[in-house]
LUMMAR-835243 format. One record per atom (N, C-alpha, C): residue in one letter; atom name; y, x, z; residue number from 1. Coordinates in steps of 0.001 Angstrom, whole numbers. Last residue first. Layout:
rest  atom  Y  X  Z  nr
A  CA  Y  X  Z  NUM
...
end
This chain:
rest  atom  Y  X  Z  nr
X  N  7552  -19187  4621  216
X  CA  7660  -18231  3530  216
X  C  8548  -18767  2417  216
X  N  7871  -19405  8169  215
X  CA  8010  -20055  6860  215
X  C  8189  -19014  5766  215
X  N  5405  -17558  10091  214
X  CA  6797  -17878  9738  214
X  C  6852  -18562  8390  214
X  N  2764  -16852  10543  213
X  CA  3250  -18103  11102  213
X  C  4666  -18471  10708  213
X  N  2480  -14356  9443  212
X  CA  1719  -15461  8864  212
X  C  2282  -16807  9315  212
X  N  4064  -12893  11234  211
X  CA  4479  -13036  9839  211
X  C  3769  -14232  9199  211
X  N  2534  -13010  13584  210
X  CA  3887  -13556  13553  210
X  C  4329  -13842  12123  210
X  N  222  -11719  12717  209
X  CA  120  -13094  13215  209
X  C  1489  -13762  13217  209
X  N  1262  -9208  12135  208
X  CA  764  -10040  11050  208
X  C  599  -11492  11487  208
X  N  1922  -8301  14738  207
X  CA  2959  -8494  13726  207
X  C  2487  -9408  12602  207
X  N  -621  -8165  15977  206
X  CA  439  -9016  16518  206
X  C  1503  -9329  15472  206
X  N  -1881  -6282  14313  205
X  CA  -2441  -7622  14482  205
X  C  -1365  -8584  14962  205
X  N  -204  -4058  14689  204
X  CA  -369  -4635  13360  204
X  C  -913  -6056  13448  204
X  N  -573  -3592  17429  203
X  CA  751  -3969  16927  203
X  C  654  -4613  15552  203
X  N  -3283  -2872  17507  202
X  CA  -2817  -4032  18263  202
X  C  -1466  -4521  17755  202
X  N  -3322  -534  15873  201
X  CA  -4062  -1734  15512  201
X  C  -3521  -2975  16212  201
X  N  -629  1241  14802  200
X  CA  -1378  874  15996  200
X  C  -2027  -473  15726  200
X  N  368  3883  12613  199
X  CA  -92  2518  12831  199
X  C  -830  2385  14164  199
X  N  3358  5779  12256  198
X  CA  1949  5700  12681  198
X  C  1553  4275  13050  198
X  N  3662  3868  9137  197
X  CA  2931  4655  10124  197
X  C  3875  5350  11094  197
X  N  4975  539  8537  196
X  CA  5045  1985  8382  196
X  C  4281  2730  9489  196
X  N  5092  -2109  6422  195
X  CA  4560  -1700  7715  195
X  C  4365  -194  7623  195
X  N  7685  -3826  4675  194
X  CA  6791  -2670  4804  194
X  C  6338  -2507  6245  194
X  N  8229  -6896  2780  193
X  CA  8587  -5806  3676  193
X  C  7541  -4716  3692  193
X  N  7841  -8736  722  192
X  CA  8365  -9223  1995  192
X  C  8779  -8110  2949  192
X  N  7984  -9450  -2574  191
X  CA  7916  -8306  -1671  191
X  C  8611  -8672  -365  191
X  N  6224  -12456  -3455  190
X  CA  7465  -11712  -3307  190
X  C  7277  -10562  -2340  190
X  N  4302  -14446  -3826  189
X  CA  4219  -13199  -4593  189
X  C  5550  -12464  -4612  189
X  N  4396  -16384  -1991  188
X  CA  5072  -16680  -3255  188
X  C  5109  -15452  -4158  188
X  N  3245  -15315  295  187
X  CA  2444  -16229  -529  187
X  C  3096  -16654  -1838  187
X  N  4417  -11792  266  186
X  CA  4312  -13150  805  186
X  C  3531  -14072  -135  186
X  N  3291  -8552  1007  185
X  CA  3665  -9500  -40  185
X  C  3426  -10917  478  185
X  N  3856  -5365  2233  184
X  CA  3608  -6751  2609  184
X  C  4158  -7688  1533  184
X  N  2320  -2286  2174  183
X  CA  3273  -3144  1477  183
X  C  2892  -4596  1736  183
X  N  2211  393  4373  182
X  CA  1541  -815  3928  182
X  C  2602  -1736  3343  182
X  N  2993  3804  3519  181
X  CA  3357  2506  4088  181
X  C  2451  1409  3546  181
X  N  2520  6194  2293  180
X  CA  1515  5722  3245  180
X  C  1852  4379  3878  180
X  N  2695  7524  -1040  179
X  CA  3301  6828  87  179
X  C  2212  6268  995  179
X  N  899  10527  -1946  178
X  CA  1283  9130  -2125  178
X  C  1937  8576  -865  178
X  N  -763  13036  -3814  177
X  CA  228  12706  -2787  177
X  C  694  11275  -3028  177
X  N  -4010  13703  -4520  176
X  CA  -2920  12814  -4890  176
X  C  -2014  12618  -3678  176
X  N  -5720  16678  -5704  175
X  CA  -5386  15687  -4687  175
X  C  -4268  14801  -5232  175
X  N  -8350  17912  -7891  174
X  CA  -6956  17671  -7514  174
X  C  -6859  16655  -6372  174
X  N  -10721  18649  -8987  173
X  CA  -10582  18794  -7530  173
X  C  -9158  18561  -7059  173
X  N  -11044  18695  -11704  172
X  CA  -11434  17477  -11005  172
X  C  -11262  17552  -9490  172
X  N  -10228  21244  -12568  171
X  CA  -9561  20053  -13099  171
X  C  -9874  18770  -12332  171
X  N  -10086  23298  -9574  170
X  CA  -10736  22873  -10813  170
X  C  -10036  21608  -11305  170
X  N  -8318  23632  -7531  169
X  CA  -8908  24839  -8108  169
X  C  -9630  24540  -9411  169
X  N  -5765  21135  -8227  168
X  CA  -6720  21835  -7377  168
X  C  -7265  23066  -8075  168
X  N  -2463  19681  -8351  167
X  CA  -3580  20401  -8975  167
X  C  -4460  21113  -7950  167
X  N  -1596  16581  -7372  166
X  CA  -1483  17950  -6878  166
X  C  -2674  18742  -7423  166
X  N  162  13842  -8725  165
X  CA  -1056  14643  -8721  165
X  C  -743  16069  -8250  165
X  N  1930  11387  -6829  164
X  CA  1928  12517  -7767  164
X  C  629  13291  -7614  164
X  N  3845  8429  -6052  163
X  CA  2622  9220  -6010  163
X  C  2738  10349  -7021  163
X  N  5536  5795  -4239  162
X  CA  5515  6925  -5164  162
X  C  4196  7677  -5015  162
X  N  6694  2388  -3958  161
X  CA  5793  3477  -3582  161
X  C  5849  4567  -4646  161
X  N  8137  -39  -4448  160
X  CA  8677  1005  -3590  160
X  C  7662  2018  -3107  160
X  N  7583  -2054  -6227  159
X  CA  7141  -2240  -4841  159
X  C  7641  -1155  -3895  159
X  N  8773  -1058  -8587  158
X  CA  9024  -2421  -8147  158
X  C  8701  -2627  -6665  158
X  N  7780  1470  -8901  157
X  CA  9232  1305  -8856  157
X  C  9606  -67  -8313  157
X  N  5059  785  -9010  156
X  CA  5576  1607  -7923  156
X  C  7076  1477  -7779  156
X  N  4912  -580  -11422  155
X  CA  4679  -1323  -10185  155
X  C  5204  -547  -8985  155
X  N  5386  1577  -13147  154
X  CA  6276  416  -13146  154
X  C  6148  -376  -11857  154
X  N  3220  3225  -12501  153
X  CA  4588  3719  -12357  153
X  C  5579  2560  -12282  153
X  N  1043  1601  -13168  152
X  CA  1223  2024  -11780  152
X  C  2656  2508  -11539  152
X  N  1368  1399  -15931  151
X  CA  1444  197  -15105  151
X  C  1703  559  -13646  151
X  N  998  4090  -16598  150
X  CA  2238  3417  -16977  150
X  C  2439  2150  -16150  150
X  N  -1596  4629  -15723  149
X  CA  -464  5229  -15022  149
X  C  859  4547  -15368  149
X  N  -3683  1686  -15615  148
X  CA  -3099  2829  -16311  148
X  C  -1867  3349  -15576  148
X  N  -5097  837  -12365  147
X  CA  -4670  558  -13723  147
X  C  -4108  1796  -14375  147
X  N  -6786  -909  -9684  146
X  CA  -6092  253  -10234  146
X  C  -5680  -112  -11656  146
X  N  -8016  -2365  -6614  145
X  CA  -7472  -2450  -7972  145
X  C  -6894  -1099  -8383  145
X  N  -9953  -4184  -4345  144
X  CA  -9570  -2858  -4846  144
X  C  -9138  -2992  -6291  144
X  N  -10094  -6081  -1283  143
X  CA  -10004  -5996  -2736  143
X  C  -9588  -4588  -3137  143
X  N  -12316  -6764  1397  142
X  CA  -11200  -5994  862  142
X  C  -11258  -5996  -668  142
X  N  -14644  -7958  2195  141
X  CA  -13548  -8841  1805  141
X  C  -12327  -8087  1283  141
X  N  -16376  -6072  3086  140
X  CA  -16735  -6755  1842  140
X  C  -15622  -7659  1327  140
X  N  -14973  -3059  4243  139
X  CA  -15064  -4516  4423  139
X  C  -15429  -5164  3090  139
X  N  -15843  -416  3831  138
X  CA  -15017  -749  4990  138
X  C  -15049  -2241  5280  138
X  N  -17327  -578  1539  137
X  CA  -17917  131  2683  137
X  C  -17144  -222  3957  137
X  N  -15654  -1641  -295  136
X  CA  -16549  -2568  399  136
X  C  -17329  -1888  1516  136
X  N  -14416  673  -1290  135
X  CA  -13652  -281  -490  135
X  C  -14556  -1211  310  135
X  N  -16538  2010  -2679  134
X  CA  -15753  2667  -1630  134
X  C  -15094  1643  -705  134
X  N  -17468  132  -4536  133
X  CA  -18375  719  -3554  133
X  C  -17607  1305  -2374  133
X  N  -15073  -358  -6009  132
X  CA  -15768  -1418  -5308  132
X  C  -16684  -879  -4222  132
X  N  -14452  2166  -7085  131
X  CA  -13526  1497  -6171  131
X  C  -14227  425  -5352  131
X  N  -16656  2583  -8764  130
X  CA  -16380  3507  -7661  130
X  C  -15485  2850  -6618  130
X  N  -16292  437  -10576  129
X  CA  -17510  539  -9766  129
X  C  -17296  1434  -8556  129
X  N  -13752  1044  -11723  128
X  CA  -13961  -190  -10961  128
X  C  -15195  -119  -10065  128
X  N  -13060  4554  -11056  127
X  CA  -13524  3481  -11925  127
X  C  -13680  2206  -11090  127
X  N  -11145  6937  -10304  126
X  CA  -11518  5697  -9619  126
X  C  -11824  4576  -10614  126
X  N  -10287  9023  -11903  125
X  CA  -11575  9142  -11218  125
X  C  -12066  7825  -10623  125
X  N  -7991  8035  -13135  124
X  CA  -8820  9012  -13846  124
X  C  -10209  9109  -13232  124
X  N  -6514  6485  -11400  123
X  CA  -7402  5810  -12355  123
X  C  -8325  6755  -13116  123
X  N  -5288  6719  -8704  122
X  CA  -6085  7764  -9343  122
X  C  -7049  7134  -10349  122
X  N  -4181  4973  -7022  121
X  CA  -3250  5621  -7934  121
X  C  -3941  6800  -8636  121
X  N  -5518  1896  -5971  120
X  CA  -5764  3300  -6302  120
X  C  -4739  3799  -7316  120
X  N  -4962  -209  -3458  119
X  CA  -4423  76  -4784  119
X  C  -4586  1564  -5082  119
X  N  -6613  -2516  -1675  118
X  CA  -6550  -1067  -1828  118
X  C  -6143  -784  -3271  118
X  N  -5580  -5256  163  117
X  CA  -5777  -4738  -1190  117
X  C  -5599  -3223  -1203  117
X  N  -6364  -7996  2036  116
X  CA  -6130  -6565  2125  116
X  C  -6532  -5945  785  116
X  N  -4952  -11118  2437  115
X  CA  -5812  -10291  1604  115
X  C  -5399  -8836  1762  115
X  N  -4910  -13714  4864  114
X  CA  -4404  -12416  4419  114
X  C  -5432  -11753  3510  114
X  N  -6069  -15907  5906  113
X  CA  -4753  -16116  5302  113
X  C  -4171  -14833  4713  113
X  N  -8330  -15130  7185  112
X  CA  -8520  -15877  5943  112
X  C  -7203  -16097  5211  112
X  N  -7446  -14117  9552  111
X  CA  -7774  -13155  8494  111
X  C  -7968  -13847  7152  111
X  N  -7249  -16071  11439  110
X  CA  -6069  -15833  10599  110
X  C  -6348  -14848  9465  110
X  N  -9552  -15900  12948  109
X  CA  -9490  -16937  11920  109
X  C  -8311  -16731  10977  109
X  N  -8982  -12484  13575  108
X  CA  -9848  -13641  13780  108
X  C  -9770  -14615  12626  108
X  N  -7536  -10183  13660  107
X  CA  -6845  -11397  13237  107
X  C  -7689  -12651  13447  107
X  N  -9351  -8179  14256  106
X  CA  -8446  -8642  15295  106
X  C  -7710  -9917  14938  106
X  N  -10531  -7730  11770  105
X  CA  -11338  -8301  12847  105
X  C  -10445  -8887  13931  105
X  N  -8327  -6592  10478  104
X  CA  -8958  -7792  9939  104
X  C  -9775  -8500  11020  104
X  N  -8010  -4322  12070  103
X  CA  -6954  -5343  12038  103
X  C  -7527  -6664  11539  103
X  N  -10299  -2938  11406  102
X  CA  -10114  -3362  12793  102
X  C  -9045  -4449  12885  102
X  N  -9702  -2492  8731  101
X  CA  -10891  -3266  9072  101
X  C  -10789  -3788  10503  101
X  N  -7517  -843  9058  100
X  CA  -7300  -2177  8510  100
X  C  -8514  -3072  8736  100
X  N  -8849  1429  9954  99
X  CA  -7942  732  10868  99
X  C  -7655  -679  10373  99
X  N  -10186  2125  7652  98
X  CA  -10968  1797  8848  98
X  C  -10105  1035  9847  98
X  N  -7965  2701  6059  97
X  CA  -8833  1576  5705  97
X  C  -9716  1158  6884  97
X  N  -6987  4980  7400  96
X  CA  -6184  3758  7331  96
X  C  -7036  2548  6993  96
X  N  -9095  6795  6998  95
X  CA  -8651  6460  8355  95
X  C  -7887  5146  8365  95
X  N  -9240  7007  4218  94
X  CA  -10348  6387  4956  94
X  C  -9963  6005  6384  94
X  N  -6518  8139  3874  93
X  CA  -6977  6883  3256  93
X  C  -8159  6262  4002  93
X  N  -6287  10603  5270  92
X  CA  -5485  9455  5685  92
X  C  -5985  8136  5100  92
X  N  -8546  12353  4060  91
X  CA  -8254  12046  5451  91
X  C  -7562  10713  5679  91
X  N  -9058  12928  1357  90
X  CA  -9880  13556  2381  90
X  C  -9650  13051  3799  90
X  N  -9495  10772  -1398  89
X  CA  -8580  11166  -315  89
X  C  -9391  11728  857  89
X  N  -10926  9717  -3418  88
X  CA  -11201  11116  -3091  88
X  C  -10288  11641  -1980  88
X  N  -9893  7141  -3758  87
X  CA  -11194  7291  -3109  87
X  C  -11535  8726  -2732  87
X  N  -6478  6560  -2760  86
X  CA  -7480  6906  -3773  86
X  C  -8775  7291  -3071  86
X  N  -3630  4364  -2259  85
X  CA  -4420  5553  -1954  85
X  C  -5373  5871  -3093  85
X  N  -1752  1864  -692  84
X  CA  -1833  2756  -1842  84
X  C  -2630  4009  -1467  84
X  N  -2393  -1359  373  83
X  CA  -2393  50  768  83
X  C  -2634  913  -458  83
X  N  -963  -4467  974  82
X  CA  -1383  -3512  -49  82
X  C  -1294  -2094  505  82
X  N  -1613  -7553  2082  81
X  CA  -1272  -6230  2615  81
X  C  -1843  -5214  1634  81
X  N  -471  -10844  1450  80
X  CA  -1226  -9670  1006  80
X  C  -698  -8421  1698  80
X  N  -858  -14342  2070  79
X  CA  -207  -13069  2373  79
X  C  -1098  -11931  1887  79
X  N  -1222  -16708  -618  78
X  CA  -1672  -16086  632  78
X  C  -825  -14842  874  78
X  N  -247  -17594  -3036  77
X  CA  -1052  -18505  -2235  77
X  C  -1539  -17953  -917  77
X  N  -382  -14759  -5281  76
X  CA  184  -16032  -4838  76
X  C  -798  -16822  -3982  76
X  N  -1574  -12602  -6381  75
X  CA  -898  -12394  -5102  75
X  C  -385  -13703  -4506  75
X  N  -2474  -13278  -8838  74
X  CA  -3488  -13089  -7797  74
X  C  -2879  -12826  -6425  74
X  N  -218  -13201  -10432  73
X  CA  -726  -14513  -10031  73
X  C  -1763  -14407  -8910  73
X  N  9  -10520  -11092  72
X  CA  906  -11076  -10077  72
X  C  395  -12421  -9567  72
X  N  -3486  -9619  -11606  71
X  CA  -2091  -9786  -11988  71
X  C  -1267  -10325  -10828  71
X  N  -6292  -8071  -12674  70
X  CA  -5605  -8426  -11430  70
X  C  -4113  -8442  -11747  70
X  N  -9195  -8775  -14662  69
X  CA  -7786  -8401  -14542  69
X  C  -7221  -8859  -13192  69
X  N  -12464  -7740  -13443  68
X  CA  -11539  -8758  -13928  68
X  C  -10093  -8253  -13821  68
X  N  -14119  -5937  -12225  67
X  CA  -14059  -5909  -13676  67
X  C  -13103  -6918  -14275  67
X  N  -13965  -5786  -9557  66
X  CA  -14959  -6728  -10065  66
X  C  -14958  -6788  -11583  66
X  N  -11829  -4228  -9054  65
X  CA  -13131  -3574  -8938  65
X  C  -14260  -4486  -9413  65
X  N  -9324  -5035  -11553  64
X  CA  -9993  -5205  -10279  64
X  C  -11334  -4508  -10253  64
X  N  -6580  -3582  -13085  63
X  CA  -8016  -3840  -13217  63
X  C  -8639  -3940  -11831  63
X  N  -3360  -5144  -13709  62
X  CA  -4223  -4058  -13253  62
X  C  -5678  -4469  -13452  62
X  N  -292  -6026  -14823  61
X  CA  -1711  -6254  -15101  61
X  C  -2499  -5008  -14723  61
X  N  2653  -7840  -13807  60
X  CA  1893  -6609  -14020  60
X  C  457  -6984  -14338  60
X  N  5979  -9104  -13381  59
X  CA  4601  -9277  -13844  59
X  C  3945  -7913  -14071  59
X  N  7874  -8075  -10468  58
X  CA  7714  -8283  -11912  58
X  C  6233  -8457  -12257  58
X  N  8740  -9764  -7587  57
X  CA  7858  -8743  -8143  57
X  C  7655  -9060  -9624  57
X  N  11737  -10292  -5692  56
X  CA  10772  -10694  -6722  56
X  C  9971  -9503  -7230  56
X  N  11941  -9812  -2181  55
X  CA  12346  -9381  -3513  55
X  C  11300  -9827  -4531  55
X  N  12843  -12055  500  54
X  CA  11834  -11321  -283  54
X  C  12351  -10977  -1675  54
X  N  15481  -11566  2629  53
X  CA  15070  -12346  1477  53
X  C  14045  -11535  684  53
X  N  15181  -9739  4669  52
X  CA  15715  -11059  4978  52
X  C  15367  -12038  3863  52
X  N  12182  -7873  4953  51
X  CA  13392  -8188  4212  51
X  C  13875  -9578  4609  51
X  N  10983  -6161  7824  50
X  CA  10921  -7302  6930  50
X  C  12250  -7452  6199  50
X  N  9398  -3169  8816  49
X  CA  10635  -3859  8493  49
X  C  10378  -5016  7535  49
X  N  7170  -2183  11423  48
X  CA  7880  -1913  10181  48
X  C  9126  -2741  10029  48
X  N  5898  -2897  13770  47
X  CA  5256  -1915  12903  47
X  C  6003  -1587  11628  47
X  N  6980  -4947  15262  46
X  CA  6982  -3607  15837  46
X  C  6631  -2530  14812  46
X  N  9237  -7541  14257  45
X  CA  7940  -6894  14220  45
X  C  8073  -5459  14715  45
X  N  10747  -10616  14702  44
X  CA  10838  -9203  15017  44
X  C  9440  -8606  15010  44
X  N  12269  -13276  13257  43
X  CA  10977  -12600  13348  43
X  C  11209  -11116  13581  43
X  N  14941  -14068  13360  42
X  CA  13909  -15007  13778  42
X  C  12539  -14367  13944  42
X  N  16655  -12239  12307  41
X  CA  16639  -12352  13765  41
X  C  15475  -13208  14243  41
X  N  15568  -10103  9637  40
X  CA  15918  -11423  10158  40
X  C  15769  -11489  11662  40
X  N  17123  -7167  8517  39
X  CA  15983  -7726  9248  39
X  C  16352  -9078  9867  39
X  N  19079  -5841  7206  38
X  CA  18798  -7200  6763  38
X  C  17663  -7859  7528  38
X  N  19067  -3325  8276  37
X  CA  20264  -4128  8465  37
X  C  19988  -5589  8162  37
X  N  16643  -2502  7274  36
X  CA  16798  -2630  8720  36
X  C  17997  -3501  9031  36
X  N  17075  -2222  4567  35
X  CA  16335  -3395  5015  35
X  C  16438  -3587  6522  35
X  N  18357  225  4447  34
X  CA  19103  -978  4099  34
X  C  18412  -2226  4598  34
X  N  16220  1846  5105  33
X  CA  17373  1794  6005  33
X  C  18206  558  5732  33
X  N  14636  1445  2823  32
X  CA  14160  961  4120  32
X  C  15306  864  5114  32
X  N  16290  2692  913  31
X  CA  15924  1292  768  31
X  C  15499  705  2106  31
X  N  16375  5299  1910  30
X  CA  17607  4528  1817  30
X  C  17335  3045  1697  30
X  N  13741  5980  1561  29
X  CA  14265  5921  2922  29
X  C  15549  5103  2943  29
X  N  13652  6036  -1214  28
X  CA  12923  4991  -504  28
X  C  13395  4860  935  28
X  N  15190  8319  -1692  27
X  CA  15646  7031  -2201  27
X  C  14968  5889  -1452  27
X  N  13542  10188  -529  26
X  CA  14878  9998  21  26
X  C  15456  8665  -438  26
X  N  11365  10120  -2231  25
X  CA  11213  9564  -898  25
X  C  12563  9342  -237  25
X  N  12502  11431  -4416  24
X  CA  12059  10041  -4554  24
X  C  11901  9384  -3194  24
X  N  12921  13940  -3322  23
X  CA  14074  13161  -3762  23
X  C  13704  11688  -3886  23
X  N  10306  14713  -2933  22
X  CA  11176  14548  -1774  22
X  C  12408  13725  -2136  22
X  N  9477  14901  -5595  21
X  CA  8886  13897  -4721  21
X  C  9754  13643  -3500  21
X  N  11058  17058  -6462  20
X  CA  11169  15761  -7109  20
X  C  10621  14648  -6239  20
X  N  10166  19102  -4836  19
X  CA  11555  18663  -4730  19
X  C  11736  17292  -5357  19
X  N  7515  19310  -5741  18
X  CA  7790  18960  -4360  18
X  C  9204  18425  -4208  18
X  N  7920  20113  -8402  17
X  CA  7237  18861  -8117  17
X  C  7554  18394  -6710  17
X  N  9132  22570  -8009  16
X  CA  9910  21520  -8649  16
X  C  9271  20157  -8408  16
X  N  7059  24091  -6865  15
X  CA  8245  23772  -6081  15
X  C  9043  22623  -6693  15
X  N  3755  23920  -6743  14
X  CA  4807  23684  -7723  14
X  C  6060  23206  -7009  14
X  N  2109  23890  -4547  13
X  CA  2595  25168  -5036  13
X  C  3741  25001  -6002  13
X  N  2428  21877  -1779  12
X  CA  2262  21912  -3215  12
X  C  2878  23197  -3730  12
X  N  1024  20583  1135  11
X  CA  1722  21710  530  11
X  C  1406  21779  -945  11
X  N  1324  17043  1470  10
X  CA  496  18242  1410  10
X  C  1334  19366  810  10
X  N  4293  15671  3067  9
X  CA  3358  15858  1955  9
X  C  2416  17019  2244  9
X  N  6423  13336  4405  8
X  CA  5515  14427  4730  8
X  C  4454  14500  3649  8
X  N  8304  11169  3692  7
X  CA  8481  12535  3249  7
X  C  7551  13612  3695  7
X  N  8123  8464  3899  6
X  CA  9407  9045  4236  6
X  C  9425  10525  4020  6
X  N  5010  8087  5074  5
X  CA  6050  7358  4366  5
X  C  7371  7937  4802  5
X  N  2898  10909  4918  4
X  CA  3808  10114  5722  4
X  C  4792  9410  4825  4
X  N  -359  12206  5025  3
X  CA  715  11687  4189  3
X  C  1612  10858  5093  3
X  N  -1661  15042  6810  2
X  CA  -1315  13640  6730  2
X  C  -230  13367  5720  2
X  N  -4158  17003  6743  1
X  CA  -2867  17056  6055  1
X  C  -2365  15634  5849  1
end
């Protein structure tokens, strides 16, 4: 049951929830469509869209898998690729993280200029210890963060991702619907653009090498 940036969701019995999520994705599609017009002529990427001018990111405070706070300041000084998901995800999350591991390897020496961050939108189950074990299975260099829903909601509105809980047969068997785009943040901690599925490892490597090399 793949998640898709732009509106493919798991089937949800609650019709009002589904309509609300679809409406939220419609807004995000409008944002991305607007960014296509603003795509800079100097850098063309295959895997998504760059903003002509990066958007500022408001201050936030999340919890890292290392037990330390993770704030906007931790995004500065390097490029960041943020993937939104959760550790109980049955399919798209582990697939995407495995692909990002391949991208990390494909970047070679340039991988040191990029941080891959797994942002969990399931703080109820994803403790720092759980997040660390899960994320480091894919790469010891991947970071993992989460935080209270209020912080996640605010950050989602700022970065352009949405998520919602889908009830399961038991209180702990729920799923989480969420955006699947990779969020690109520049070394000045500004929202630089989105990389959108379906992902191709070779294209992501090529695009990130171009992005890393452009003035920020």
